[in-house]
C-alpha positions as CSV (number, residue, x, y, z in Angstrom):
1,M,150.4,95.7,-20.6
2,H,148.3,94.8,-23.6
3,R,148.9,91.4,-25.2
4,R,150.2,92.9,-28.4
5,N,152.8,95.1,-26.6
6,F,153.8,92.1,-24.4
7,I,154.5,90.0,-27.5
8,R,156.4,92.9,-29.1
9,A,158.6,93.2,-26.0
10,V,159.4,89.5,-26.0
11,V,160.4,89.6,-29.7
12,V,162.6,92.6,-29.1
13,C,164.3,90.8,-26.2
14,A,164.8,87.7,-28.2
15,L,166.3,89.6,-31.1
16,A,168.6,91.4,-28.7
17,M,169.8,88.1,-27.2
18,M,170.4,86.6,-30.7
19,S,172.4,89.7,-31.6
20,L,174.6,89.2,-28.5
21,M,175.1,85.6,-29.3
22,V,176.2,86.4,-32.9
23,T,178.4,89.3,-32.1
24,A,180.1,88.2,-28.9
25,P,183.5,86.6,-29.6
26,A,183.6,82.9,-28.7
27,Q,186.0,82.1,-25.9
28,A,188.7,79.7,-27.1
29,Q,188.7,76.4,-25.3
30,E,192.1,75.1,-24.1
31,P,193.1,72.1,-26.2
32,T,193.3,68.7,-24.4
33,H,196.7,67.2,-24.2
34,Y,198.0,63.7,-23.6
35,T,201.5,62.9,-22.6
36,F,203.4,59.6,-22.9
37,V,206.4,59.2,-20.6
38,S,209.0,56.4,-20.8
39,Y,211.5,55.7,-18.0
40,W,214.7,53.7,-18.6
41,D,217.3,52.2,-16.3
42,V,220.6,52.1,-18.2
43,P,223.8,50.7,-16.8
44,R,226.3,53.5,-16.0
45,A,228.9,52.3,-18.5
46,Q,226.3,52.7,-21.3
47,W,225.0,56.1,-20.5
48,N,227.0,57.9,-23.3
49,D,226.1,55.4,-25.9
50,F,222.4,55.4,-24.9
51,E,222.3,59.2,-25.1
52,K,224.0,59.3,-28.5
53,A,221.6,56.7,-29.9
54,E,218.6,58.8,-28.8
55,A,219.4,61.1,-31.8
56,Q,217.6,58.7,-34.1
57,T,214.5,59.0,-31.9
58,N,214.8,62.8,-31.9
59,S,214.7,63.0,-35.7
60,I,211.5,60.9,-35.8
61,L,209.8,63.1,-33.2
62,E,210.9,66.3,-35.0
63,G,209.0,65.0,-38.1
64,L,205.9,64.3,-36.0
65,V,205.9,67.9,-34.7
66,A,206.3,69.1,-38.3
67,D,203.2,67.2,-39.5
68,G,201.1,68.3,-36.5
69,T,201.0,64.9,-34.7
70,L,202.9,66.1,-31.7
71,T,202.8,69.4,-29.7
72,A,206.1,68.8,-27.9
73,W,208.7,66.1,-27.0
74,G,211.8,65.8,-24.9
75,S,214.4,63.5,-23.3
76,G,216.6,63.7,-20.2
77,A,218.7,62.0,-17.7
78,S,218.2,61.9,-13.9
79,L,220.3,64.1,-11.7
80,V,219.1,62.7,-8.4
81,H,219.4,58.9,-8.4
82,T,217.7,56.4,-6.2
83,E,218.4,52.7,-5.7
84,T,215.2,51.6,-7.4
85,G,214.8,54.6,-9.8
86,Y,215.5,55.2,-13.4
87,T,218.5,56.9,-15.1
88,H,216.9,58.2,-18.3
89,F,213.5,59.3,-19.6
90,N,211.7,60.7,-22.6
91,W,208.3,62.1,-23.3
92,F,206.0,63.4,-26.0
93,V,202.8,65.4,-26.0
94,S,199.9,65.2,-28.4
95,E,196.4,66.8,-28.5
96,T,194.9,63.3,-29.2
97,E,195.4,59.8,-28.0
98,G,195.5,58.8,-31.6
99,G,198.6,61.0,-32.0
100,I,200.2,59.1,-29.1
101,V,199.5,55.8,-30.8
102,K,200.8,57.1,-34.1
103,T,204.0,58.2,-32.5
104,L,204.5,54.8,-30.7
105,T,204.1,53.1,-34.1
106,A,206.6,55.4,-35.7
107,L,209.1,54.7,-33.0
108,A,208.7,50.9,-33.2
109,T,211.4,50.4,-35.8
110,P,213.9,47.5,-35.7
111,S,216.9,49.8,-36.1
112,R,216.1,51.4,-32.7
113,G,216.1,48.0,-30.9
114,A,219.8,48.0,-30.2
115,T,219.6,51.2,-28.3
116,Y,217.5,49.5,-25.6
117,A,219.1,46.1,-25.6
118,G,221.1,46.9,-22.5
119,V,218.3,48.5,-20.5
120,T,217.7,46.7,-17.2
121,K,214.3,48.2,-16.3
122,H,211.6,50.1,-18.2
123,E,208.3,51.8,-17.4
124,D,205.7,53.8,-19.3
125,L,203.0,56.2,-18.3
126,L,200.1,57.6,-20.4
127,L,198.8,60.8,-18.8
128,H,196.0,63.3,-19.4
129,S,197.3,66.9,-19.1
130,I,194.9,68.9,-17.1
131,A,196.9,72.0,-17.9
132,H,199.7,72.5,-20.4
133,G,201.9,75.5,-21.2
134,G,204.7,76.2,-23.6
135,K,205.7,78.1,-26.7
136,T,207.8,77.5,-29.8
137,A,211.3,76.4,-28.7
138,R,214.1,74.0,-29.4
139,A,216.7,73.2,-26.8
140,T,219.6,70.8,-26.0
141,S,219.9,71.7,-22.4
142,G,217.8,72.7,-19.4
143,V,216.4,71.2,-16.2
144,I,213.2,69.4,-15.6
145,R,211.6,69.0,-12.2
146,V,208.6,66.7,-11.5
147,A,206.5,66.7,-8.4
148,M,204.0,64.0,-7.6
149,W,201.2,64.2,-5.1
150,R,198.3,61.9,-4.3
151,A,194.9,63.3,-3.4
152,K,193.1,62.3,-0.3
153,P,189.8,60.6,-1.1
154,G,187.4,63.1,-2.6
155,R,189.9,65.9,-2.9
156,G,191.0,65.5,-6.5
157,E,188.9,68.4,-7.8
158,D,190.2,70.6,-5.0
159,I,193.8,70.0,-6.0
160,E,193.0,70.8,-9.6
161,N,191.3,74.1,-8.6
162,Y,194.2,74.9,-6.3
163,F,196.6,74.4,-9.1
164,K,194.7,76.7,-11.5
165,K,194.3,79.4,-8.9
166,Y,197.7,79.5,-7.1
167,I,200.3,77.7,-9.3
168,Q,199.4,78.0,-13.0
169,P,199.5,81.8,-13.2
170,D,203.2,81.8,-12.1
171,L,204.0,79.0,-14.6
172,D,202.3,81.0,-17.4
173,A,204.4,84.0,-16.4
174,G,207.5,81.9,-16.6
175,V,206.6,80.6,-20.1
176,A,206.0,84.2,-21.2
177,S,209.4,85.3,-19.9
178,G,211.2,82.3,-21.3
179,S,212.5,80.9,-18.0
180,I,210.1,78.0,-18.4
181,L,210.0,76.1,-21.6
182,M,207.0,73.9,-20.8
183,Y,204.9,72.6,-18.0
184,N,202.3,69.8,-17.7
185,F,199.9,69.2,-14.8
186,D,198.7,65.6,-15.3
187,N,196.9,62.5,-14.0
188,Q,196.9,59.0,-15.5
189,V,194.7,57.9,-18.4
190,I,195.9,54.3,-18.1
191,H,196.1,53.6,-14.4
192,T,199.3,51.6,-13.9
193,D,199.3,53.1,-10.4
194,A,196.5,53.7,-7.8
195,P,194.1,56.5,-8.9
196,G,194.4,59.9,-7.3
197,A,198.0,60.7,-8.4
198,Y,198.9,64.1,-9.9
199,N,202.2,65.1,-11.6
200,L,203.5,68.6,-12.2
201,A,206.4,68.6,-14.7
202,V,208.2,71.8,-15.3
203,V,211.0,72.2,-18.0
204,Y,213.2,75.1,-17.2
205,A,215.5,76.8,-19.7
206,S,218.3,76.7,-17.2
207,A,218.9,76.0,-13.5
208,D,218.3,79.6,-12.7
209,G,214.6,78.8,-13.2
210,L,214.7,76.5,-10.2
211,D,215.9,79.4,-8.0
212,K,213.3,81.8,-9.3
213,S,210.5,79.3,-8.7
214,A,211.7,78.6,-5.2
215,A,211.9,82.3,-4.4
216,M,208.4,82.8,-5.8
217,L,207.0,79.9,-3.7
218,A,208.6,81.3,-0.6
219,A,207.1,84.8,-1.3
220,H,203.6,83.3,-1.8
221,A,203.9,81.2,1.4
222,K,204.8,84.4,3.3
223,E,201.9,86.4,1.7
224,N,199.3,83.7,2.2
225,P,200.4,80.8,4.5
226,A,196.8,79.5,4.7
227,A,196.9,78.6,1.0
228,G,199.9,76.2,1.6
229,E,198.3,74.7,4.6
230,G,195.1,74.2,2.7
231,F,197.0,72.3,0.0
232,E,198.6,70.0,2.5
233,A,195.1,69.2,3.8
234,M,194.2,67.9,0.3
235,I,197.1,65.5,-0.2
236,E,198.6,62.4,1.3
237,V,201.8,64.0,2.5
238,K,203.6,60.7,2.9
239,D,203.2,59.9,-0.8
240,H,204.8,63.1,-2.1
241,R,207.8,62.5,-4.3
242,D,210.1,64.7,-6.5
243,S,212.5,64.1,-9.3
244,L,215.1,66.3,-11.0
245,G,216.8,65.8,-14.3
246,R,218.9,67.5,-17.0
247,V,217.3,68.0,-20.4
248,L,219.2,66.4,-23.3
249,A,216.8,67.5,-26.1
250,Y,213.5,69.3,-26.3
251,Q,211.1,70.8,-28.9
252,H,207.8,72.6,-28.7
253,K,205.9,73.6,-31.8
């Protein structure tokens, strides 16, 4: 090939590549989410008063959804209690850590202090949401189930890939159908526990969602038993824990 023809061919190829870069639609990147979770241990005699007082908190969080600070928030009460566990919890989700701090500042009002005066134990978590799903909704009922796993050393990335391949598609289908209001797959940003923990929180519109999810998992296990066995090889089975609660209030923008 003559030098002039070679240069012409290179220029044509370069122009073609530039055309593709300009005309090809950019793939949207999934937003990053952060989730702040608070756990409260409230004496049984104070449960009703505590839940009624949470209405003030809800109004603040609604305003923060309206101004774009928060993506979602919710509150709930435990259905399965343990001797050392918590009775109530709330959470809120933002696309930035700054949004989390702004929300904590907004909630730090003297008038809310009386609500928590009788609390006997309290714990917070700040999580990074590896995956988040949900659509516009407001609810005053529902069920939330949380599963916690701990990765074996060096298997964290494998767990994340497993979730995205085998679990997330079913959760997205549940969000689309309305049986799932929201889900988060998280690990800790501020490590108040040993590194390597993963949490999957799923907010169901009703208890029927639990049965649908259980049936789906059973079907998948039958279709591909090796996938479940592979997941067990990634985690410390003895560290696995679950929780189940009822939703008191919830909103997603």
